[in-house]
A tleap script that builds the chain and sets N, CA, C and O, in Angstrom:
source leaprc.protein.ff14SB
mol = sequence {
  NMET ILE GLU VAL ASP ALA ARG GLY PHE SER
  CYS PRO ILE PRO VAL VAL LYS THR THR GLN
  ALA LEU ASP GLY HIE PRO GLY LYS PRO VAL
  ILE VAL LEU VAL ASP SER GLU VAL ALA ARG
  GLU ASN VAL SER ARG LEU ALA ARG SER ARG
  GLY TYR SER VAL LYS VAL GLU GLN VAL LEU
  ASP GLY TYR ARG LEU GLN LEU ALA PRO ALA
  GLY CLYS
}
set mol.1.N position { 197.583 87.471 156.667 }
set mol.1.CA position { 198.053 87.836 155.338 }
set mol.1.C position { 196.840 88.116 154.458 }
set mol.1.O position { 195.823 87.428 154.546 }
set mol.2.N position { 196.958 89.119 153.624 }
set mol.2.CA position { 195.897 89.512 152.703 }
set mol.2.C position { 196.014 88.651 151.449 }
set mol.2.O position { 197.113 88.466 150.927 }
set mol.3.N position { 194.887 88.122 150.960 }
set mol.3.CA position { 194.902 87.316 149.743 }
set mol.3.C position { 193.885 87.864 148.757 }
set mol.3.O position { 192.738 88.135 149.113 }
set mol.4.N position { 194.320 88.023 147.511 }
set mol.4.CA position { 193.464 88.493 146.430 }
set mol.4.C position { 193.354 87.353 145.422 }
set mol.4.O position { 194.360 86.907 144.870 }
set mol.5.N position { 192.144 86.887 145.187 }
set mol.5.CA position { 191.926 85.839 144.196 }
set mol.5.C position { 191.372 86.494 142.931 }
set mol.5.O position { 190.184 86.808 142.847 }
set mol.6.N position { 192.243 86.691 141.961 }
set mol.6.CA position { 191.853 87.344 140.713 }
set mol.6.C position { 191.789 86.347 139.555 }
set mol.6.O position { 191.805 86.742 138.390 }
set mol.7.N position { 191.717 85.055 139.879 }
set mol.7.CA position { 191.605 84.039 138.833 }
set mol.7.C position { 190.254 84.187 138.144 }
set mol.7.O position { 189.241 84.471 138.783 }
set mol.8.N position { 190.262 83.991 136.841 }
set mol.8.CA position { 189.031 84.084 136.073 }
set mol.8.C position { 188.729 85.484 135.565 }
set mol.8.O position { 187.756 85.686 134.839 }
set mol.9.N position { 189.553 86.448 135.938 }
set mol.9.CA position { 189.359 87.832 135.497 }
set mol.9.C position { 190.464 88.215 134.528 }
set mol.9.O position { 191.621 87.842 134.720 }
set mol.10.N position { 190.112 88.957 133.492 }
set mol.10.CA position { 191.133 89.473 132.584 }
set mol.10.C position { 191.497 90.890 133.019 }
set mol.10.O position { 190.743 91.554 133.731 }
set mol.11.N position { 192.656 91.327 132.579 }
set mol.11.CA position { 193.106 92.674 132.935 }
set mol.11.C position { 192.157 93.692 132.347 }
set mol.11.O position { 191.672 93.528 131.228 }
set mol.12.N position { 191.895 94.739 133.097 }
set mol.12.CA position { 192.668 95.255 134.219 }
set mol.12.C position { 192.160 94.825 135.601 }
set mol.12.O position { 192.668 95.321 136.606 }
set mol.13.N position { 191.182 93.926 135.685 }
set mol.13.CA position { 190.588 93.589 136.978 }
set mol.13.C position { 191.614 93.067 138.001 }
set mol.13.O position { 191.566 93.508 139.149 }
set mol.14.N position { 192.541 92.153 137.651 }
set mol.14.CA position { 193.533 91.738 138.651 }
set mol.14.C position { 194.363 92.906 139.185 }
set mol.14.O position { 194.702 92.934 140.368 }
set mol.15.N position { 194.688 93.857 138.331 }
set mol.15.CA position { 195.457 95.030 138.763 }
set mol.15.C position { 194.604 95.903 139.685 }
set mol.15.O position { 195.098 96.416 140.689 }
set mol.16.N position { 193.331 96.070 139.344 }
set mol.16.CA position { 192.427 96.882 140.176 }
set mol.16.C position { 192.266 96.241 141.550 }
set mol.16.O position { 192.339 96.934 142.565 }
set mol.17.N position { 192.046 94.928 141.596 }
set mol.17.CA position { 191.876 94.230 142.872 }
set mol.17.C position { 193.153 94.303 143.716 }
set mol.17.O position { 193.093 94.469 144.935 }
set mol.18.N position { 194.298 94.178 143.057 }
set mol.18.CA position { 195.572 94.265 143.768 }
set mol.18.C position { 195.793 95.680 144.301 }
set mol.18.O position { 196.248 95.855 145.432 }
set mol.19.N position { 195.475 96.679 143.498 }
set mol.19.CA position { 195.598 98.073 143.930 }
set mol.19.C position { 194.743 98.317 145.168 }
set mol.19.O position { 195.196 98.958 146.116 }
set mol.20.N position { 193.519 97.815 145.169 }
set mol.20.CA position { 192.629 97.986 146.323 }
set mol.20.C position { 193.219 97.327 147.570 }
set mol.20.O position { 193.142 97.888 148.663 }
set mol.21.N position { 193.804 96.148 147.411 }
set mol.21.CA position { 194.410 95.452 148.552 }
set mol.21.C position { 195.624 96.210 149.079 }
set mol.21.O position { 195.795 96.347 150.290 }
set mol.22.N position { 196.468 96.705 148.168 }
set mol.22.CA position { 197.663 97.444 148.598 }
set mol.22.C position { 197.270 98.761 149.271 }
set mol.22.O position { 197.863 99.146 150.279 }
set mol.23.N position { 196.279 99.446 148.718 }
set mol.23.CA position { 195.830 100.714 149.306 }
set mol.23.C position { 195.132 100.498 150.649 }
set mol.23.O position { 195.256 101.312 151.565 }
set mol.24.N position { 194.400 99.392 150.749 }
set mol.24.CA position { 193.650 99.118 151.968 }
set mol.24.C position { 194.499 98.575 153.101 }
set mol.24.O position { 194.095 98.625 154.263 }
set mol.25.N position { 195.665 98.058 152.771 }
set mol.25.CA position { 196.547 97.454 153.780 }
set mol.25.C position { 197.992 97.863 153.514 }
set mol.25.O position { 198.839 97.011 153.244 }
set mol.26.N position { 198.277 99.162 153.589 }
set mol.26.CA position { 199.641 99.620 153.254 }
set mol.26.C position { 200.705 98.972 154.133 }
set mol.26.O position { 200.548 98.840 155.347 }
set mol.27.N position { 201.791 98.575 153.478 }
set mol.27.CA position { 202.919 97.999 154.201 }
set mol.27.C position { 202.747 96.551 154.606 }
set mol.27.O position { 203.614 95.997 155.283 }
set mol.28.N position { 201.650 95.922 154.210 }
set mol.28.CA position { 201.395 94.524 154.563 }
set mol.28.C position { 201.695 93.626 153.361 }
set mol.28.O position { 201.516 94.041 152.216 }
set mol.29.N position { 202.149 92.405 153.616 }
set mol.29.CA position { 202.340 91.454 152.516 }
set mol.29.C position { 200.988 91.070 151.920 }
set mol.29.O position { 199.983 91.009 152.629 }
set mol.30.N position { 200.973 90.815 150.619 }
set mol.30.CA position { 199.744 90.448 149.909 }
set mol.30.C position { 200.047 89.266 148.995 }
set mol.30.O position { 201.072 89.238 148.314 }
set mol.31.N position { 199.140 88.290 148.991 }
set mol.31.CA position { 199.209 87.165 148.061 }
set mol.31.C position { 198.177 87.431 146.970 }
set mol.31.O position { 197.031 87.769 147.266 }
set mol.32.N position { 198.579 87.278 145.709 }
set mol.32.CA position { 197.658 87.470 144.588 }
set mol.32.C position { 197.666 86.203 143.738 }
set mol.32.O position { 198.724 85.719 143.337 }
set mol.33.N position { 196.475 85.673 143.470 }
set mol.33.CA position { 196.319 84.506 142.619 }
set mol.33.C position { 195.779 84.949 141.269 }
set mol.33.O position { 194.739 85.604 141.197 }
set mol.34.N position { 196.477 84.597 140.206 }
set mol.34.CA position { 196.049 84.933 138.844 }
set mol.34.C position { 196.187 83.690 137.978 }
set mol.34.O position { 196.889 82.745 138.340 }
set mol.35.N position { 195.512 83.698 136.830 }
set mol.35.CA position { 195.570 82.515 135.978 }
set mol.35.C position { 196.056 82.799 134.558 }
set mol.35.O position { 195.861 81.982 133.658 }
set mol.36.N position { 196.683 83.947 134.359 }
set mol.36.CA position { 197.246 84.234 133.029 }
set mol.36.C position { 198.599 84.919 133.168 }
set mol.36.O position { 198.898 85.563 134.174 }
set mol.37.N position { 199.401 84.759 132.127 }
set mol.37.CA position { 200.725 85.397 132.121 }
set mol.37.C position { 200.604 86.915 132.060 }
set mol.37.O position { 201.402 87.630 132.665 }
set mol.38.N position { 199.606 87.406 131.328 }
set mol.38.CA position { 199.412 88.857 131.223 }
set mol.38.C position { 199.108 89.443 132.596 }
set mol.38.O position { 199.694 90.455 132.981 }
set mol.39.N position { 198.198 88.817 133.337 }
set mol.39.CA position { 197.867 89.301 134.685 }
set mol.39.C position { 199.083 89.206 135.600 }
set mol.39.O position { 199.331 90.108 136.401 }
set mol.40.N position { 199.841 88.118 135.487 }
set mol.40.CA position { 201.056 87.962 136.305 }
set mol.40.C position { 202.015 89.115 136.054 }
set mol.40.O position { 202.535 89.705 137.001 }
set mol.41.N position { 202.253 89.440 134.797 }
set mol.41.CA position { 203.177 90.522 134.466 }
set mol.41.C position { 202.651 91.883 134.915 }
set mol.41.O position { 203.403 92.690 135.461 }
set mol.42.N position { 201.370 92.139 134.690 }
set mol.42.CA position { 200.805 93.442 135.056 }
set mol.42.C position { 200.771 93.655 136.562 }
set mol.42.O position { 201.080 94.747 137.039 }
set mol.43.N position { 200.401 92.627 137.313 }
set mol.43.CA position { 200.378 92.746 138.781 }
set mol.43.C position { 201.809 92.898 139.306 }
set mol.43.O position { 202.054 93.688 140.218 }
set mol.44.N position { 202.740 92.156 138.741 }
set mol.44.CA position { 204.148 92.273 139.160 }
set mol.44.C position { 204.670 93.685 138.907 }
set mol.44.O position { 205.357 94.257 139.754 }
set mol.45.N position { 204.348 94.242 137.750 }
set mol.45.CA position { 204.794 95.596 137.409 }
set mol.45.C position { 204.213 96.615 138.388 }
set mol.45.O position { 204.919 97.511 138.851 }
set mol.46.N position { 202.925 96.473 138.700 }
set mol.46.CA position { 202.288 97.366 139.663 }
set mol.46.C position { 202.988 97.287 141.021 }
set mol.46.O position { 203.333 98.310 141.612 }
set mol.47.N position { 203.190 96.071 141.501 }
set mol.47.CA position { 203.793 95.889 142.824 }
set mol.47.C position { 205.202 96.493 142.887 }
set mol.47.O position { 205.544 97.183 143.846 }
set mol.48.N position { 205.999 96.231 141.876 }
set mol.48.CA position { 207.363 96.776 141.868 }
set mol.48.C position { 207.351 98.306 141.801 }
set mol.48.O position { 208.203 98.961 142.402 }
set mol.49.N position { 206.393 98.869 141.075 }
set mol.49.CA position { 206.315 100.336 140.977 }
set mol.49.C position { 205.947 100.964 142.318 }
set mol.49.O position { 206.202 102.147 142.543 }
set mol.50.N position { 205.351 100.177 143.205 }
set mol.50.CA position { 204.982 100.664 144.540 }
set mol.50.C position { 205.994 100.242 145.609 }
set mol.50.O position { 205.754 100.421 146.803 }
set mol.51.N position { 207.111 99.689 145.177 }
set mol.51.CA position { 208.172 99.353 146.113 }
set mol.51.C position { 208.044 97.989 146.766 }
set mol.51.O position { 208.667 97.744 147.799 }
set mol.52.N position { 207.257 97.102 146.192 }
set mol.52.CA position { 207.107 95.748 146.730 }
set mol.52.C position { 208.014 94.790 145.974 }
set mol.52.O position { 208.237 94.949 144.774 }
set mol.53.N position { 208.535 93.795 146.684 }
set mol.53.CA position { 209.238 92.710 146.002 }
set mol.53.C position { 208.181 91.698 145.569 }
set mol.53.O position { 207.116 91.596 146.178 }
set mol.54.N position { 208.487 90.960 144.519 }
set mol.54.CA position { 207.528 90.014 143.962 }
set mol.54.C position { 208.186 88.643 143.838 }
set mol.54.O position { 209.239 88.493 143.219 }
set mol.55.N position { 207.545 87.659 144.435 }
set mol.55.CA position { 207.988 86.272 144.290 }
set mol.55.C position { 206.861 85.526 143.583 }
set mol.55.O position { 205.732 85.490 144.074 }
set mol.56.N position { 207.167 84.928 142.429 }
set mol.56.CA position { 206.154 84.252 141.620 }
set mol.56.C position { 206.345 82.743 141.741 }
set mol.56.O position { 207.452 82.222 141.605 }
set mol.57.N position { 205.241 82.065 141.999 }
set mol.57.CA position { 205.246 80.607 142.071 }
set mol.57.C position { 204.185 80.099 141.093 }
set mol.57.O position { 203.028 80.518 141.145 }
set mol.58.N position { 204.588 79.199 140.208 }
set mol.58.CA position { 203.609 78.610 139.297 }
set mol.58.C position { 202.877 77.510 140.048 }
set mol.58.O position { 203.497 76.624 140.636 }
set mol.59.N position { 201.551 77.578 140.021 }
set mol.59.CA position { 200.712 76.579 140.677 }
set mol.59.C position { 199.825 75.927 139.632 }
set mol.59.O position { 199.814 76.334 138.470 }
set mol.60.N position { 199.086 74.918 140.050 }
set mol.60.CA position { 198.286 74.123 139.122 }
set mol.60.C position { 197.377 74.964 138.238 }
set mol.60.O position { 197.279 74.707 137.038 }
set mol.61.N position { 196.711 75.965 138.809 }
set mol.61.CA position { 195.725 76.736 138.047 }
set mol.61.C position { 196.187 78.158 137.732 }
set mol.61.O position { 195.360 79.045 137.522 }
set mol.62.N position { 197.493 78.379 137.699 }
set mol.62.CA position { 197.989 79.703 137.344 }
set mol.62.C position { 199.242 80.073 138.105 }
set mol.62.O position { 200.232 79.341 138.111 }
set mol.63.N position { 199.178 81.238 138.756 }
set mol.63.CA position { 200.349 81.773 139.448 }
set mol.63.C position { 199.948 82.308 140.810 }
set mol.63.O position { 198.846 82.823 140.999 }
set mol.64.N position { 200.871 82.173 141.757 }
set mol.64.CA position { 200.706 82.729 143.099 }
set mol.64.C position { 201.820 83.749 143.271 }
set mol.64.O position { 203.002 83.403 143.261 }
set mol.65.N position { 201.434 85.003 143.428 }
set mol.65.CA position { 202.404 86.086 143.581 }
set mol.65.C position { 202.432 86.523 145.037 }
set mol.65.O position { 201.399 86.852 145.620 }
set mol.66.N position { 203.615 86.521 145.610 }
set mol.66.CA position { 203.792 87.008 146.976 }
set mol.66.C position { 204.393 88.403 146.890 }
set mol.66.O position { 205.527 88.578 146.445 }
set mol.67.N position { 203.631 89.376 147.315 }
set mol.67.CA position { 204.084 90.770 147.288 }
set mol.67.C position { 204.474 91.170 148.697 }
set mol.67.O position { 203.665 91.067 149.619 }
set mol.68.N position { 205.693 91.620 148.872 }
set mol.68.CA position { 206.176 92.006 150.192 }
set mol.68.C position { 206.751 93.410 150.117 }
set mol.68.O position { 207.464 93.743 149.170 }
set mol.69.N position { 206.443 94.236 151.112 }
set mol.69.CA position { 207.025 95.581 151.122 }
set mol.69.C position { 208.549 95.485 151.113 }
set mol.69.O position { 209.120 94.574 151.713 }
set mol.70.N position { 209.190 96.401 150.449 }
set mol.70.CA position { 210.654 96.410 150.360 }
set mol.70.C position { 211.249 96.392 151.755 }
set mol.70.O position { 210.808 97.109 152.652 }
set mol.71.N position { 212.267 95.550 151.915 }
set mol.71.CA position { 212.964 95.470 153.193 }
set mol.71.C position { 212.311 94.557 154.193 }
set mol.71.O position { 212.767 94.479 155.333 }
set mol.72.N position { 211.245 93.851 153.806 }
set mol.72.CA position { 210.586 92.950 154.755 }
set mol.72.C position { 210.573 91.548 154.236 }
set mol.72.O position { 210.059 90.648 154.901 }
savepdb mol mol.pdb
quit
């Protein structure tokens, strides 16, 4: 599984890192770690616009987003 740790970065860096992961591994599930609500919303919006489902889990130091290609 691909994991992107974007904690400590403000937008647009989490979106850029997530875009690179999605482009580099098309059709693969990706885990994204962020530490702000703004990054959580922006990464979720990006993933949904590319046809990924998004599962958000609140963790101690922010959020863990599980991005899965539609239908998987």
